[in-house]
C-alpha positions in Angstrom: -5.0 -25.6 -6.1 -7.7 -24.3 -8.4 -8.7 -20.6 -8.6 -11.8 -21.3 -6.6 -9.8 -23.1 -3.9 -7.4 -20.2 -3.7 -10.2 -17.7 -3.3 -11.7 -19.8 -0.6 -8.4 -20.1 1.2 -7.9 -16.3 0.9 -11.4 -15.7 2.3 -10.6 -18.0 5.3 -7.3 -16.2 5.9 -9.1 -12.8 5.8 -11.7 -14.1 8.3 -9.0 -15.3 10.7 -7.1 -12.0 10.4 -10.2 -10.0 11.1 -10.9 -12.1 14.2 -7.4 -11.3 15.4 -7.9 -7.5 14.8 -11.2 -7.6 16.6 -9.7 -9.4 19.6 -6.8 -6.9 19.8 -9.2 -4.0 19.6 -11.3 -5.5 22.4 -8.1 -5.8 24.5 -7.7 -2.0 24.3 -11.0 -1.6 26.2 -9.9 -3.6 29.2 -8.6 -2.2 32.5 -4.9 -1.4 32.4 -3.8 -4.4 34.5 -6.0 -6.8 32.6 -4.9 -5.3 29.2 -1.2 -5.7 30.2 -1.8 -9.3 31.2 -3.6 -10.1 27.9 -0.9 -8.5 25.8 1.7 -10.4 27.8 0.0 -13.7 27.0 -0.1 -12.7 23.3 3.6 -11.8 23.3 4.5 -15.0 25.2 2.6 -17.2 22.6 4.3 -15.5 19.7 7.7 -15.9 21.4 6.9 -19.6 22.0 6.2 -20.1 18.3 9.2 -18.1 17.0 12.1 -20.6 17.7 10.2 -23.4 15.9 9.4 -21.3 12.9 13.0 -20.0 12.7 14.3 -23.5 12.9 12.0 -24.7 10.1 12.9 -21.8 7.8 16.6 -22.3 8.5 16.5 -26.0 7.7 14.5 -25.4 4.5 17.0 -22.8 3.3 20.0 -25.1 3.9 18.6 -27.7 1.5 18.3 -26.7 -2.2 15.0 -28.6 -2.5 13.7 -27.1 0.7 14.8 -23.6 -0.4 12.7 -23.9 -3.5 9.7 -25.1 -1.5 10.2 -22.3 1.0 10.0 -19.7 -1.8 6.8 -21.3 -3.0 5.2 -21.3 0.4 6.1 -17.7 1.1 3.8 -16.8 -1.8 0.9 -18.0 0.3 -0.6 -15.0 2.1 -1.2 -17.0 5.4 2.4 -18.2 5.4 3.8 -14.8 4.6 1.7 -13.1 7.3 2.9 -15.5 10.0 6.6 -15.2 9.0 6.2 -11.4 8.7 4.6 -11.2 12.2 7.6 -13.0 13.6 9.9 -10.7 11.6 11.5 -13.8 9.9 10.8 -12.1 6.6 10.5 -8.4 6.1 8.5 -6.6 3.4 10.7 -4.4 1.1 11.6 -1.0 2.4 9.5 0.7 -0.3 6.4 -1.2 0.9 7.1 -0.2 4.5 7.6 3.4 3.5 4.3 3.4 1.6 2.5 1.9 4.6 3.9 4.5 7.0 2.9 7.4 4.7 -0.7 6.1 4.6 -0.8 6.9 8.3 0.1 10.6 7.7 -1.7 11.1 4.4 -5.1 12.0 5.9 -3.4 14.8 7.9 -1.7 16.1 4.7 -4.9 16.0 2.7 -6.8 17.8 5.5 -4.4 20.7 4.9 -4.8 20.6 1.1 -1.7 18.6 0.4 -0.4 15.2 -0.4 2.9 13.3 -0.7 4.4 11.2 -3.5 7.4 8.8 -3.1 9.9 9.5 -5.8 12.4 6.8 -4.7 14.2 5.1 -1.8 18.0 4.7 -1.8 20.7 4.4 0.8 18.3 5.0 3.7 17.1 8.3 2.1 13.4 8.6 1.0 13.0 11.2 -1.8 9.4 12.6 -1.8 7.6 15.2 -3.7 5.0 17.3 -1.8 1.9 18.5 -3.6 -0.7 21.2 -3.1 -0.4 23.2 0.1 2.6 21.1 1.1 4.7 22.6 -1.7 6.0 25.9 -0.7 7.9 27.9 2.0 5.1 28.8 4.4 5.1 27.7 8.0 2.3 25.3 7.3 4.3 23.7 4.5 7.2 23.3 6.9 4.9 21.7 9.5 3.6 19.2 6.8 7.2 18.3 5.8 8.0 17.6 9.4 5.0 15.4 9.5 6.3 13.3 6.6 9.8 13.1 8.3 8.2 12.1 11.6 6.3 9.2 9.9 9.5 7.8 8.4 12.7 8.7 10.2 13.1 6.5 13.3 9.9 4.7 12.5 10.7 2.7 9.3 13.8 0.7 10.0 16.7 1.7 7.8 15.3 5.2 6.9 17.6 7.9 8.1 16.5 11.0 6.2 13.9 12.4 3.9 14.7 14.6 0.9 12.0 16.8 -0.5 12.1 17.1 -4.3 10.7 20.3 -5.8 7.2 19.9 -7.3 6.3 20.6 -10.9 3.9 23.4 -11.7 0.3 22.6 -10.6 -1.9 22.0 -13.7 -4.5 24.3 -12.3 -2.2 27.2 -12.9 -0.8 26.5 -16.3 -2.6 26.4 -19.7 -4.5 23.2 -20.3 -2.8 22.6 -23.6 0.6 22.3 -22.0 -0.7 19.7 -19.6 -1.2 17.2 -22.4 2.5 17.1 -23.1 4.2 14.1 -21.6 7.0 16.4 -20.4 4.6 18.1 -17.9 4.2 14.8 -16.0 0.4 15.0 -16.2 -1.5 12.9 -18.7 -5.2 13.0 -19.6 -7.2 9.9 -18.8 -10.8 9.0 -19.2 -13.8 11.1 -18.1 -14.3 10.8 -14.3 -17.9 9.8 -14.7 -17.0 6.7 -16.7 -15.6 5.1 -13.5 -18.7 3.4 -12.0 -19.3 3.7 -8.2 -17.9 0.6 -6.5 -16.1 -0.4 -9.7 -13.0 0.3 -11.8 -11.8 0.9 -15.3 -8.5 0.2 -17.1 -6.5 3.0 -18.7 -3.5 2.2 -20.9 -0.7 4.7 -21.7 1.8 3.2 -24.2 3.3 0.2 -22.4 2.0 1.3 -19.0 -1.4 0.2 -17.7 -3.4 1.6 -14.8 -6.7 0.9 -13.0 -8.9 3.7 -11.7 -11.1 2.7 -8.8 -14.2 4.4 -7.4 -15.0 3.9 -3.7 -17.7 6.1 -2.2 -17.2 8.5 -5.2 -13.5 8.9 -4.4 -11.2 7.9 -7.2 -7.8 6.4 -6.9 -5.3 5.2 -9.6 -2.9 2.3 -9.3 -0.5 0.5 -11.5 -2.3 -2.4 -13.1 -0.1 -5.1 -11.5 -0.8 -7.4 -8.6 2.1 -7.5 -6.2 1.9 -11.3 -6.1 3.0 -12.2 -9.6 2.6 -9.0 -11.6 -0.7 -10.1 -13.2 -3.2 -7.5 -14.3 -6.0 -6.5 -11.9 -8.6 -5.1 -14.3 -10.4 -8.5 -14.7 -11.2 -8.6 -11.0 -13.9 -6.8 -9.0 -14.4 -4.4 -6.1 -16.4 -6.0 -3.3 -17.3 -3.6 -0.4 -14.3 -1.4 -1.0 -11.9 -4.4 -1.5 -10.2 -4.9 -4.9 -9.9 -8.7 -5.6 -7.2 -9.9 -8.1 -8.9 -12.2 -10.7 -5.9 -14.5 -10.8 -5.0 -15.6 -7.3 -7.5 -13.8 -5.1 -5.1 -11.3 -3.6 -7.2 -8.5 -1.9 -6.4 -4.8 -1.7 -8.0 -1.7 -0.1 -9.4 -0.1 -3.3 -8.8 3.4 -1.9 -5.3 3.1 -0.5 -3.8 0.1 -2.3 -2.9 -1.6 1.0 -2.6 -5.4 0.4 -5.0 -7.2 2.8 -3.7 -10.6 1.8 0.0 -10.0 2.4 0.5 -7.4 5.2 3.2 -4.9 4.3 2.7 -5.1 0.6 1.3 -2.1 -1.3 -0.1 -1.4 -4.8 1.8 1.5 -6.3 -0.5 4.5 -6.2 -0.4 7.1 -8.9 -1.2 10.8 -8.2 -4.4 12.0 -9.9 -6.3 15.2 -10.4 -9.8 15.9 -11.8 -9.8 18.7 -14.3 -12.6 19.5 -16.8 -14.5 16.4 -15.7 -11.6 14.1 -16.7 -9.0 12.1 -14.8 -5.5 13.3 -15.1 -2.6 11.2 -13.8 1.1 11.9 -13.1 2.3 8.9 -15.1 6.1 8.5 -14.7 
């Protein structure tokens, strides 16, 4: 399949996914009895399809040739979405944690804070709280509980959240000390060089990042598509959607949520604007 054909297929998949989302939204506006009946039909259809899909996947995995073919098919966004919907395949726990935190992030930011995932291991998510979240006030405790509530008991396999102490905020330490790699914050390009509705690439040693600008709000991501790890900077941002130039994978350019493969997520990097420049916490 050529790059153009892949982009066309991705566009068709996005259109179909949007129709499903619009239909589900419309169901929410029905009277309770009608809504319950509609959702029951939806659940019944999905349950009807599941045994056939499970059987096909099982048979493919039992045959070496089929197993190789199955791995190739799962790379297709439409196939992955259907299998993920039926919970035949599951996104990695890191992706599910990132998705869950996106739901609580607006609440944290409305209180002057934010959250960064440090790591996930043994059912424990280690996070670092920034801004107003970092401290011992009652508001900070409330925000920490919000993070725990979004993960424990919600994301399967997550049993606890461990808060790692934040590093000193750059706004309260000399600017010269921020430039040291040991501080965790690294100076990037001027903020005004990131065009509205566009992005720029920023390299730091062997690490590469892209800085996006959607509605004058900047975001920083690792410059790696979740599909095959190819670079994103040759792509474009179309109406708030970052499109990978290699295989047409699509992402929300503000949050990094993968629109082509539900559950996947671009790793987002914390940023600050200081002195008109972008500073990133580049670990």
